[in-house]
N, C-alpha and C positions, 0 to 999 in steps of 0.2 A: 383207621378208627374201628373199634369193635362194634359188631352188630348187636345192639341191645335187645333186638327181637329174636336173635338166634335163629334166623330164617333157615340157614343151611342145615342145622341140627334138626329142626322141626320137620323139614322136608324129608330128610332121611328116615326119621322116626315114622312119619305117616306112610311113606312108600313101603317101608319094611313090613307094615301091618295091613296094607291095603288089600292084598290078595287079588281076587277077581271083582272086588267092589268098584264099579266105575266112578262113583261119587268120591270115594276115598282116594282113588288114583288121581282124579282130577285135582283134588285139594293138594296132594303131594306134588304133582307136576307143576302146579301154579306156584307153590312155595319155592320149588327148585328153580323155576324160571326167574322168580323175583330175586333169589339169592345170586344167581348168575348175573342178572342185570345190575344189582347193587355192586357186585365185584367189578364189573366192567366200568361202571361210573366212577368207582373209587380209583381204579387204575388208569382212568382216562382213555380207555380203549374204544369208546364210542359204542354205537349200536351193533347188535349181532348181524352177521351177513344174511341170515334167514329168519323167518318168523318161528317163534317157539311153538312146538306141536304139543297140544294137551288133549286129554280126553274131552269129547263134547259135553256140554251141560245137559241137565235133565230134560229141558225143553227139546233139544235136538235129539236126544236119545228116545224121548217119548214119541216124537213125530215120525222119525225115520226108522221105525222098527221094521217096516216092510216096504217092498218096492211097489210102485204103481200109484197113480194119482188118487184113485179112490181110497186105497188104504191110507195114504198120507192124510187125506181129508178127514177120514174117520179117526185116525189117531190124533190129529190136531184138535178135533172137537173133544175127544176123550181127555187129552192132556189139559186142555183149557178148563174143562169142568172139574177135573181133579184139583188143579191149582186154585180154582175159585172156591171149592169146598174147603180146602186147607186154609185159605185166607180168611174165610168167614168164621171158621171154628177156632183157629189158632193164630189169627193175624196179630192180635195184641201180644201174645206170648212171643211170637217171632220178633216183633218190633222191640219188645222189652229186652230180649236176650241179646240182640245185636247192639242195642243202645248201651247196655251194661258192658258188653264186650269191647265196644269202641272206647268207652270211658276208661276202662281198665288198661286197654292197649296204649292209650295216650299217657297214662300215669305209670307205666311199667317201670320207668327208671327210679321212681320214688317209692312205688308200692311193691316192686318186685314183679317177676313174671306171672302171667295168669296161671291160676292153679284150680284144678277141679274140686278139691276138698272144700274150700270156703264156699264155693257156689253150691255144692251139694248140701252143706250144712244150712245155708240160707234157704234152699228149697225145702228142706225138712222142717225148718222153723216156720216157714210160710204155710206149709201143709198143716201143721199142728194148729196154727192160729186160724186158718180157714175152717178147720173142723170145729174149733171152739165157737167161732162166730156163727157157723151154720147151725150148731146145736142150740145156741142161745137165742139168736135173732131170727132164724128162718128167713134168709135174705131173698128167697124166690129164685126163679130160673136165671134172671139176669145177674143177680148177685153171685150165684154159684158159678156162672160162666166167667164173670170177671175174676173171682178168686181163683178159679181153675187156671186162667191165663197167667195170673201172677205166679202161681206155683209152677206152672209149665214153663214160664219164662226163666225162672231161676234154674229149673232142672235143665232146660236147654242150654243155658249158659255153661253149666258144668259139662254138658256134652260137647259144646263148641270148643272148650279149652282142650279136650282130648282129641277132638276131630282135627284140630289144627296143630297138633303136636306139641302143645305147651309142656307136657311132662318132660320132654327132652330139654326144653329151655330151662325148666326148673333145675334139672340135674346139672346142666352146664353152669348155671348161675351159682349153685351151691359149691361146685368145684372152684369157681373163681373166688368166692368169698373165703373158702378154706385156705387157698393159696395166699390170699391177701393177709389173713390173720397169722399164717405161719411164717411169713416173710417180713418181719418188721425192719424198718430202716435202721441200719447200723452206721453210726458216724465214727470213723476211725480217727483217733487223736494220736498224732505222732508222739512217741515217747521222747522225753527230754534227754538230750545227750548228756552223758556223764561229765561232770565238771572235772577239769584237770587242776590238780593242786600243785602249785609251784613252790618248792621250798627254797628259801634263800639261805645258803650256807656261807658263813663267814670263816675265812681261814686266817689264823693268826700268823703274823710275821715272826718266824723263829730265828731270823738271821741276827747274829751277834755282831756287835761293832768292835773292831780290833783297836787296841791302844797303840 
């Protein structure tokens, strides 16, 4: 059965562009691990003999930057404060982006693969509407924060589609659609065998009777 999420293609696309970015490498490695797991499940090969090795997450990278208990405690506090600040400022945007991403992912077979362009257009429209509302209504600090999170959520959705390699899925999906359109089903009808014409020839009896 074909993978409608194109996990293998997305993993290769992300890893090819990750460079030294540990977050991008982790995304690509996790996609590759998922593709291998799906392949084993489809082939009935069971679990892998060893655990998949991927780049540590940002919490681990933030805490274990330096050796020593004191350093780790300091980096733990720094990482926790940083994550709390991001959650307070952009928590709704993060939740909105992941919610829309999950909805689109579930509907990918009917809507097609996730694409950055529609999300970017939606973010631009939301930004224009927010500017108009801010100009007309003066919503105050809370209103600006909410509108900024809506715009940020749409923009982050566009980023997520690229960060998880969906341009590669879109290209593969378009190739599949092109092959489907170019290969119509042809029903071959056997040609009718030529009919044989049988002629009946009558031969006259020319024998004469002797007297």
